[in-house]
N, C-alpha and C positions, 0 to 999 in steps of 0.2 A: 475566360480567365487566361492569363499569360502562361506561356510554356516555360517561363523562367523557373528553374529548379532551385530550391533552397540550398545554400552552401552547407556541406556536411560539417557537423560539429567536430572540432579537433579534439580527439580523445587522448587522455593520459593513461596509457596502458603499459603495464610493466613487462609483459612478455609477448613473444610472437604468438603463443597459444591464445592469449587474451585478444590479440588483434584479429586472429582468425575467428574467434568466438563472436566478437562484435560484428564482423562481416556477415557471419551466418545469421545473427539476430536481425541485422538491418535488411538482409534479403527476405527473411520471413515476414518482417514488419511491412515491407513495401509490397510484397507479393500477396500475402495471405490476410493481412490485418487492415491496413489503411484503406484499400479500395472499397471495403464493405462497411467501414466504420459508421459513416453518416446514416446510411439506410438502416443498419441494424440497431443503432442507438435510437433512432426515431421509432422503430418498431418494438423497442424494449426487448430485443433478443440477446440472450447470453450465448457467446460463441464457444460452447463446450468443445467443439472439434478443434479449436485453436489451442486450447489447453492440452488436449490430447497430443497434438503435434508438438507443442513445447515440451511435454513430458518425454515423448519419443526422441526428441532432439537433445535431451539432457539438460533442459533449461529450467526445470522446476525445483532443482535442489542444488543450485550453483554454490552457495556458501557453505555447504555441508561436506563431510568427509567422503571421499571416493569409496572407501571400504563399505559404506552403507548406501551406496547408490547416488551420492552427491557429486558435485563437480569440482570440489577442492579449490574453489576460486576465492580470492580475498574479497572483502566487502567493496574495496575500491573498484573491482571489476564488476561484481554483481550489481552494484547500484547504477553503473553506466548502462548495463543491460536493461534494467528497469526503466531508465530514462528513455532509451530507444523505443521500448515497447509502448510507454505512455505517450510519446510523441505521435506514434501511429494511432493509438486508441487508449484512452485512460482506463477503460474497463479492463483491458488486458494487463497493463502495467500494474494497476492496483490489485488485480486478482492474483498475480504472481507474488506481489508483496504480502498479501494476506495469507496465501498458502505458505510462504516462508515463515511468517509469524506463527501460524498454527503448528508448524513442524518444530519450532524452536525449543519448546519445553522438553519434548522427548529427546531431541538431538543434544541438548545441553545438560539436562538434569536426569534423564532416564537412565536406568541400569543398563549394563552391557547386554543383558539378555533381552530387555525391551527393545533396545536399539537394533540388535540383530534380527529380531522377530518382525518389527514394524517399519523401521526406517526405509529399507529398500523399496517397498511398495508405496510408501508415502512419497518418496522423493522421485521415483522413476517408474512407477507402476500405473501411471495414468489416473491416480487418485487426486482429489481436490480437497483441501482442508479449510476449516473455519475456526475462528478464535472467539471464544465465548467468555467475556468478562462483564460487559455492561448489561444492565437490567432496566426495566421500565422506571424504577425508582432510584437507580444508582448508576450515574454516568460518570461525571467528574469525581464524585465521591464513591469510587469503586469499592473501597473497603467495607461499605455498608451493604454489600450484596446479600440477598436473602435465599438464593437457591441453596438447598440443603442436601447433603449426602449423609445417610445414616448407615452405619455398618451393621451387617447381619452375617456373622461368621467371616467367610473369605469374600463376601460380596458387599458392594455399596449400592444403596438404593437412592437415586437422585430425583428430587422433585423441585421444580421451579421454572421460571421463564427468563430467557436471555433476550436482549433487545438490540436492535441495530447491528445484526450479525450479517456481515458480507458473506455471501454464499449460503445464507440460512435457508434450509430446506432442500438444497441441492448438493451439499458437501458430502464427501465420503467419510470424513472423520472430523470430529470436533474436539478441540482442546478446551475443556470446561473447567472453570473455577467455581467451586462450591464450598459452602460452609460446613465444616466437620467439627467445629469446636466453638470456643467463646466468640462473642461479638468482636468486631474489629479485624485488623489485618492478620493477626496471629491464628485466627481460627479458620483459615481458608486453605483448601487443598486442591491440587490440579489432577484432572483425570483425562485420559484419552478415550473418547466415546465413539463407537462406530456409528456411521450415518444411518445404518439400517437397524439400530438397536430398537427393540420393541418399546413403545412408550415415547419415543422421540419423534417429533413432528415439527414441520415448519409452517408458520402462518402465511397468509397471503403477503406477497412482497409489498413493501412500502411504496407509495406513489410519490416519487421524488422529482425535484425540479431539474435534475441532471443525473448523469450516470444511470440512465434508464435501462441500459443493457446489463448492469451489474445488480443482481438481486440482493436486496437488503431486507431482512425479515426477522421477526421474533422466532425463537426456537423454544418449543415447549418440551419439558422433560417431566413425564408423568409416570413415576415409578420405574424409571430406567435402571436396570440392574447392570452393574459393571463390576467385574472381578477385581480383587485387590491388585492383581498383576497388572492392571491398567492404571493404577495410581502412579502419578509421576512425582518423584521426589518424596520427601517425608511429609507426614501429616502436619498441617499448619504451615508448610513452606510455600503454599500456592501463591500467596500474594507477592512475595519476593520474586518468585518465578515470573509472575505476570508483569511486574514492573521491569524486570530485566529484559523480558521479551519486547516490551514497548520501547525501550531505549533503542534497540536495533530496528524495530518496526518504524520508528519515527524517521530514521534515515531513509527507509524505503519510501515513505510518504514524501519526504523532501525531494528525492530523485524523481518520483512521479510528477511532482509539482513543476520541477524544472523542465521535464519533458513536455508537459502540457503548455507551459509558457513558451517553450521553443516552437511548438506547433503554431501557437497564436502569432508569434513574431514572424515566422515564415509566411503565414497567410497574409499578414499586414504588409510585408515587404513585397510579396507577389502582386497584391492589389495596388499598392502605392506606385509601383514602377510601371503598371499598365494603365491605370486610370489617368486620364488627361483632363485638365481644367485650365482655362486661360492659355491654351496652346502648349502646355507643358505637362509632363507626368507630375502628379501631386507629390511624388518623392523628391522633386526638385525644390519644394517650398520649405523654408527653414523651420517653420512651425512643426511640420510633420517629420522632418529630418531629425530634429531634436527629440521628438517623441520616440522615434525608432532607436536613436542612440541611447536614450535612457532605458528603454526596454531591454536592449541587448546587454547593457552594462549590468543591470540588476540580475538578469539571467546568468551571466558569467560569474557574478559574485556569489549567487546561490549555488552554482555548480562547484565553485572553489570551496565553499563552506561545507557542503555535504561530503566532498572528497577528503577534506582535511579531517573531518570527524571519522570517516571510514578508515583513514590511515592510522588514527589513534586506536581504533577498535582492532584493526589488523595487528597492531604492535602489542596488543594486550594491555594497553593503558586506559585509564578512565576516560570515558567519552560522553557521559550522560549530559553534561552541560552543553557540549558542542552539538549533540543530537537534538536537544531542545532548541538551540539556536538555529540549527539548520532547518528544522521543521517549521519554526516560526517565520524565518526570513523567506524561505523558498515558497511556502504557501501564501504568504502575504504578497510576494512578488507575482505568483501566478494569478492572483485576483486582480492586481493592478495591471499587469501586462495584458490579460485577456480583456479587461474593460477598455484599455487603450486601443486594443486591436479592433474592437467594435466601433470605437470612435473614428478610427482611421478609415474604416470601410463606410462610415456614414450610414445612410438609410439601408444600404445593402447589408451592413453588419448586424442590423436588427432583424433581418429575415433569415429563415431557415434554409434558404438557397445557398448560403455561405456558412462555413463551419464556425465562424468567430463567435456567434451567439451561443453555440453549444459549448465551446471552450469556456466561455464566461460562466455559464450555468454549472459546468462541471467543477470549475476552480473553487467555487464557494465551499463545497463539502470538504475540501482538503484543509480548510482552516478549522474544521470541527473534529474530524476523525482522529483517533489515537491520541486523544488529549487536545482539547481546544487550545487555541493560541493564547488565551488567557491563562490556562494551566501551564503552557510552556513558559510564559513570563514568570509565573510563580516559581517554577523549577529553576530557571536561570537566576532569579533574584536570590534564591536560597544558596546557590553556589557562590554568588558574588557578595552578598551581604549577610549571610547566615540565616538560620531559621527565625521565623517570626516569634515575638514574645520572649526574647532572650532575657 
């Protein structure tokens, strides 16, 4: 391969502190993450030591308050950190996004006492979180979940199975949505469940086409007893908490998708400037130059879209529509860009000797997680044209 290095992304960072933070992240990504990514993904190895390093470096709680162990960074900065990590290895970027999602409920809706007790170790104590909403029979229709929590005095007893859980079976804490009342969204409550709670277990990880280093598994809750002090928010508030978390989580997925697409573009450019046919680098041929131009344009558009949504969030303004748009556009872009990268590499792109085929396999899941892109279109349409059946 060529020694040509990809051009660094021009970041839009509001402070010198943020610029120093991104420099640290880029150093960790290039030194500790990227060199091992292909080998470890092929082996299906989860890099827990990387998450320990990120925690020690203050990178697992960036958008949360410093008083609770967070980094006090705006989403505009946090998402660019995710993009850098995902460019090096999607398993790591996505893992940080999921951990942030799992911490959201307590950080946003928890009582002061809960936040003081739990957040410092969740955000900076080397722990890893998981978010438990989906179930085997309730994915897009999340409000139909069946996991139940029954109150016995000051304790809740939780029974059920969660599905498609990133970090399932290895997480140190789980934010679990369970039914405590009537059918539908108003009967769901959120709980913070320790990873070592008796009765909680993870099934064997799913065998996936990509992201093999990131464990995805069912989580079984068999008579798991949780004190009422670990209930997050009011009874029946869990579904609104879950949806609020997903608005922010979708921005994380968008940033990870842009990072993955950037990695694919960098690989395509490296190859196209080295590979020679008919006496010229293939990057000299207009057909490929136009492909690279389109890839770069869509990536830049996706980056601008997620940053615009992040700035709305940072300003305390509504951003759900823009989050859905960012998730939709950025993940569709990742799928298109990684597919085009494989095409540019030709036969080599179809082999595991080059990372393009891995990027393509990994991109697919981003169109599915945290609300499929069909669901994103429904969310956007409701903002644009109003609810169905008016």
